[in-house]
Z-matrix of the N, CA and C atoms (Angstrom, degrees):
N
C 1 1.454
C 2 1.576 1 107.18
N 3 1.304 2 115.94 1 129.36
C 4 1.474 3 116.88 2 179.82
C 5 1.545 4 112.80 3 -85.40
N 6 1.248 5 114.60 4 154.53
C 7 1.510 6 121.20 5 178.73
C 8 1.511 7 106.43 6 -75.02
N 9 1.343 8 112.83 7 127.86
C 10 1.438 9 115.66 8 -178.25
C 11 1.531 10 112.09 9 -81.92
N 12 1.288 11 116.95 10 124.73
C 13 1.502 12 122.35 11 -178.06
C 14 1.527 13 108.35 12 -74.83
N 15 1.331 14 115.84 13 117.47
C 16 1.433 15 117.82 14 -179.35
C 17 1.539 16 111.48 15 -115.64
N 18 1.379 17 113.93 16 23.06
C 19 1.522 18 118.28 17 -178.65
C 20 1.472 19 112.43 18 -69.59
N 21 1.381 20 118.05 19 -18.07
C 22 1.414 21 117.55 20 178.48
C 23 1.495 22 117.86 21 -89.62
N 24 1.370 23 113.94 22 1.33
C 25 1.415 24 120.82 23 -179.79
C 26 1.588 25 108.63 24 -92.39
N 27 1.303 26 114.42 25 143.88
C 28 1.449 27 120.17 26 -174.84
C 29 1.513 28 106.95 27 -94.82
N 30 1.302 29 115.85 28 131.80
C 31 1.460 30 118.93 29 175.71
C 32 1.534 31 112.58 30 -66.39
N 33 1.302 32 117.19 31 132.13
C 34 1.469 33 119.66 32 -179.75
C 35 1.489 34 106.34 33 -114.72
N 36 1.341 35 115.35 34 108.38
C 37 1.449 36 120.93 35 -175.93
C 38 1.531 37 112.25 36 -108.01
N 39 1.375 38 114.82 37 55.29
C 40 1.430 39 118.94 38 -176.37
C 41 1.521 40 106.73 39 -83.50
N 42 1.293 41 119.72 40 91.14
C 43 1.405 42 123.20 41 -179.54
C 44 1.555 43 115.05 42 -61.09
N 45 1.308 44 115.72 43 -15.40
C 46 1.426 45 120.24 44 -179.97
C 47 1.537 46 110.79 45 -89.97
N 48 1.311 47 113.21 46 -1.17
C 49 1.547 48 119.02 47 -179.82
C 50 1.521 49 109.79 48 -82.70
N 51 1.249 50 117.98 49 99.39
C 52 1.524 51 120.64 50 -173.28
C 53 1.505 52 112.86 51 -59.57
N 54 1.359 53 121.69 52 -42.56
C 55 1.492 54 114.22 53 178.69
C 56 1.540 55 111.68 54 -65.74
N 57 1.237 56 121.27 55 -34.07
C 58 1.471 57 122.06 56 175.03
C 59 1.498 58 113.15 57 -64.56
N 60 1.342 59 116.19 58 -38.46
C 61 1.489 60 117.86 59 178.54
C 62 1.491 61 108.74 60 -66.35
N 63 1.361 62 117.43 61 -46.20
C 64 1.510 63 121.77 62 -178.17
C 65 1.545 64 108.45 63 -59.62
N 66 1.302 65 121.30 64 -47.75
C 67 1.431 66 123.27 65 -179.74
C 68 1.617 67 110.33 66 -57.36
N 69 1.329 68 112.37 67 -48.47
C 70 1.467 69 113.86 68 178.65
C 71 1.532 70 113.68 69 -62.00
N 72 1.267 71 118.76 70 -31.99
C 73 1.492 72 122.12 71 178.62
C 74 1.506 73 110.67 72 -72.50
N 75 1.297 74 116.38 73 -34.41
C 76 1.527 75 119.99 74 -174.21
C 77 1.534 76 110.68 75 -84.76
N 78 1.282 77 117.18 76 -28.96
C 79 1.531 78 122.10 77 -170.50
C 80 1.528 79 109.61 78 -122.32
N 81 1.324 80 116.03 79 70.29
C 82 1.443 81 123.14 80 -174.82
C 83 1.519 82 114.64 81 -62.70
N 84 1.331 83 117.83 82 -28.72
C 85 1.442 84 125.29 83 -178.49
C 86 1.572 85 112.87 84 -77.30
N 87 1.325 86 114.79 85 -0.55
C 88 1.382 87 118.46 86 -175.67
C 89 1.566 88 110.35 87 -123.20
N 90 1.343 89 117.29 88 144.01
C 91 1.434 90 122.75 89 170.55
C 92 1.590 91 107.86 90 -93.10
N 93 1.304 92 118.17 91 117.48
C 94 1.420 93 122.35 92 -168.19
C 95 1.505 94 109.37 93 -119.37
N 96 1.308 95 117.24 94 134.44
C 97 1.485 96 119.65 95 -176.19
C 98 1.605 97 107.02 96 -153.50
N 99 1.310 98 110.03 97 169.36
C 100 1.483 99 119.69 98 172.84
C 101 1.568 100 107.63 99 -106.58
N 102 1.211 101 116.78 100 151.05
C 103 1.468 102 124.18 101 170.19
C 104 1.458 103 110.46 102 -86.26
N 105 1.380 104 115.06 103 169.86
C 106 1.439 105 120.43 104 177.96
C 107 1.544 106 104.77 105 -134.10
N 108 1.330 107 112.11 106 140.12
C 109 1.474 108 115.56 107 179.58
C 110 1.580 109 109.88 108 -89.38
N 111 1.285 110 118.12 109 -171.04
C 112 1.514 111 120.08 110 -176.28
C 113 1.550 112 110.77 111 -66.31
N 114 1.286 113 119.20 112 -17.01
C 115 1.467 114 123.11 113 -179.99
C 116 1.618 115 108.85 114 -99.77
N 117 1.308 116 115.04 115 12.48
C 118 1.493 117 121.20 116 -179.34
C 119 1.461 118 113.26 117 60.56
N 120 1.346 119 118.62 118 24.72
C 121 1.410 120 123.64 119 173.06
C 122 1.551 121 110.96 120 -90.04
N 123 1.367 122 118.12 121 142.18
C 124 1.477 123 116.26 122 -178.65
C 125 1.500 124 112.36 123 -66.35
N 126 1.299 125 115.44 124 139.05
C 127 1.470 126 122.81 125 176.98
C 128 1.568 127 107.48 126 -145.29
N 129 1.323 128 115.03 127 144.91
C 130 1.450 129 119.55 128 173.65
C 131 1.502 130 114.48 129 66.64
N 132 1.175 131 114.56 130 156.24
C 133 1.556 132 126.11 131 -179.30
C 134 1.559 133 106.22 132 -125.86
N 135 1.299 134 116.28 133 126.64
C 136 1.470 135 121.68 134 -172.95
C 137 1.520 136 110.19 135 -132.68
N 138 1.370 137 114.02 136 149.28
C 139 1.459 138 118.37 137 174.87
C 140 1.512 139 106.39 138 -150.09
N 141 1.369 140 112.87 139 144.51
C 142 1.483 141 120.46 140 178.09
C 143 1.557 142 104.74 141 -134.40
N 144 1.388 143 114.71 142 138.96
C 145 1.406 144 113.94 143 177.42
C 146 1.537 145 113.50 144 -64.83
N 147 1.312 146 117.16 145 151.08
C 148 1.421 147 121.62 146 176.69
C 149 1.581 148 111.87 147 -77.56
N 150 1.326 149 114.38 148 -27.17
C 151 1.456 150 117.22 149 175.99
C 152 1.585 151 107.88 150 -108.23
N 153 1.338 152 110.43 151 157.29
C 154 1.532 153 115.70 152 177.28
C 155 1.472 154 112.14 153 -77.34
N 156 1.316 155 117.31 154 142.35
C 157 1.368 156 119.51 155 178.95
C 158 1.506 157 111.90 156 -102.95
N 159 1.273 158 120.17 157 134.55
C 160 1.498 159 121.82 158 -174.34
C 161 1.549 160 110.52 159 -69.55
N 162 1.287 161 111.61 160 158.70
C 163 1.506 162 119.86 161 178.97
C 164 1.562 163 109.01 162 -58.48
N 165 1.250 164 116.67 163 -36.59
C 166 1.493 165 123.06 164 179.34
C 167 1.507 166 110.54 165 -62.11
N 168 1.340 167 114.29 166 -46.01
C 169 1.513 168 121.70 167 176.47
C 170 1.495 169 110.77 168 -61.52
N 171 1.311 170 118.93 169 -41.91
C 172 1.407 171 121.60 170 -177.95
C 173 1.559 172 112.68 171 -65.45
N 174 1.363 173 113.51 172 -33.51
C 175 1.465 174 116.89 173 176.40
C 176 1.547 175 111.43 174 -71.60
N 177 1.274 176 116.60 175 -14.93
C 178 1.509 177 124.20 176 176.45
C 179 1.560 178 111.86 177 -90.43
N 180 1.324 179 116.42 178 -0.05
C 181 1.437 180 119.58 179 179.06
C 182 1.485 181 115.85 180 104.51
N 183 1.342 182 120.32 181 -3.09
C 184 1.455 183 117.65 182 176.29
C 185 1.550 184 109.77 183 -76.53
N 186 1.298 185 115.73 184 151.40
C 187 1.466 186 119.65 185 -176.73
C 188 1.571 187 103.97 186 -125.65
N 189 1.347 188 114.33 187 150.97
C 190 1.421 189 125.31 188 -179.84
C 191 1.556 190 108.07 189 -75.51
N 192 1.390 191 112.32 190 -41.79
C 193 1.455 192 123.36 191 -178.27
C 194 1.450 193 112.64 192 -136.91
N 195 1.311 194 121.33 193 156.21
C 196 1.415 195 125.11 194 175.31
C 197 1.559 196 108.39 195 -143.23
N 198 1.345 197 114.00 196 158.89
C 199 1.427 198 118.55 197 177.28
C 200 1.521 199 110.29 198 -141.00
N 201 1.336 200 117.15 199 157.08
C 202 1.478 201 118.30 200 -177.16
C 203 1.567 202 103.76 201 -152.48
N 204 1.339 203 114.59 202 166.60
C 205 1.421 204 122.40 203 -178.90
C 206 1.597 205 110.73 204 -89.86
N 207 1.288 206 115.39 205 -15.22
C 208 1.515 207 120.50 206 -178.42
C 209 1.509 208 110.09 207 -145.20
N 210 1.396 209 113.03 208 161.28
C 211 1.459 210 115.83 209 -179.00
C 212 1.552 211 110.12 210 -65.67
N 213 1.352 212 115.80 211 -35.69
C 214 1.413 213 119.39 212 179.77
C 215 1.504 214 115.27 213 -65.61
N 216 1.306 215 114.26 214 -34.63
C 217 1.541 216 119.66 215 174.01
C 218 1.421 217 110.01 216 -68.37
N 219 1.366 218 116.73 217 -43.81
C 220 1.496 219 116.94 218 -179.87
C 221 1.576 220 110.84 219 -65.18
N 222 1.299 221 116.30 220 -36.93
C 223 1.489 222 117.55 221 178.27
C 224 1.589 223 109.82 222 -59.71
N 225 1.251 224 116.94 223 -44.09
C 226 1.436 225 121.91 224 175.73
C 227 1.453 226 113.02 225 -57.57
N 228 1.325 227 116.72 226 -50.94
C 229 1.505 228 121.44 227 179.02
C 230 1.592 229 110.70 228 -58.21
N 231 1.365 230 113.84 229 -44.17
C 232 1.433 231 117.63 230 -177.53
C 233 1.516 232 112.40 231 -66.57
N 234 1.329 233 115.59 232 -38.65
C 235 1.422 234 117.38 233 173.76
C 236 1.492 235 115.74 234 -61.35
N 237 1.352 236 115.52 235 -40.99
C 238 1.442 237 121.99 236 178.53
C 239 1.543 238 108.08 237 -63.67
N 240 1.351 239 118.15 238 -42.61
C 241 1.474 240 122.90 239 -176.88
C 242 1.559 241 107.84 240 -66.82
N 243 1.256 242 118.53 241 -40.68
C 244 1.491 243 124.34 242 179.91
C 245 1.519 244 108.50 243 -64.53
N 246 1.332 245 118.52 244 -42.83
C 247 1.497 246 119.30 245 179.14
C 248 1.583 247 110.63 246 -65.85
N 249 1.322 248 113.53 247 -41.95
C 250 1.494 249 117.68 248 177.48
C 251 1.510 250 108.70 249 -61.21
N 252 1.278 251 118.32 250 -44.67
C 253 1.484 252 119.87 251 -178.96
C 254 1.524 253 110.33 252 -59.57
N 255 1.300 254 117.13 253 -44.74
C 256 1.505 255 121.80 254 -178.97
C 257 1.546 256 108.77 255 -59.89
N 258 1.371 257 117.22 256 -43.31
C 259 1.460 258 119.71 257 179.65
C 260 1.481 259 109.75 258 -67.44
N 261 1.377 260 119.10 259 -40.27
C 262 1.344 261 120.05 260 -179.10
C 263 1.506 262 116.17 261 -62.67
N 264 1.360 263 113.92 262 -42.38
C 265 1.424 264 121.94 263 177.04
C 266 1.481 265 113.15 264 -66.25
N 267 1.345 266 116.83 265 -39.20
C 268 1.479 267 118.51 266 177.99
C 269 1.548 268 110.26 267 -65.49
N 270 1.296 269 118.61 268 -41.38
C 271 1.433 270 123.61 269 -179.52
C 272 1.567 271 110.99 270 -64.07
N 273 1.312 272 114.09 271 -39.98
C 274 1.495 273 119.12 272 -175.95
C 275 1.529 274 110.60 273 -77.46
N 276 1.309 275 118.25 274 -16.40
C 277 1.481 276 120.05 275 176.23
C 278 1.518 277 115.50 276 -83.68
N 279 1.356 278 111.95 277 -13.34
C 280 1.577 279 118.09 278 -176.63
C 281 1.490 280 107.41 279 -78.91
């Protein structure tokens, strides 16, 4: 799986955006932001891991970054990724 280039996405730091604040508070291992369209309106929900994921972890289903169309969808993806990460770490420690 290739690393998704997110350099063309604009960071959306709307501290008054409650769903964004909640996601950031719940998923501390992730950098979470909103994109902006050409009219500077918020679009999409994005998250990138703060630490790099190994190639081996990626083959096990972990992703360096994820995106979703809603805050709820992103929360589901991040929960799934965090559970996969915990299982991967537990298996690699054995």
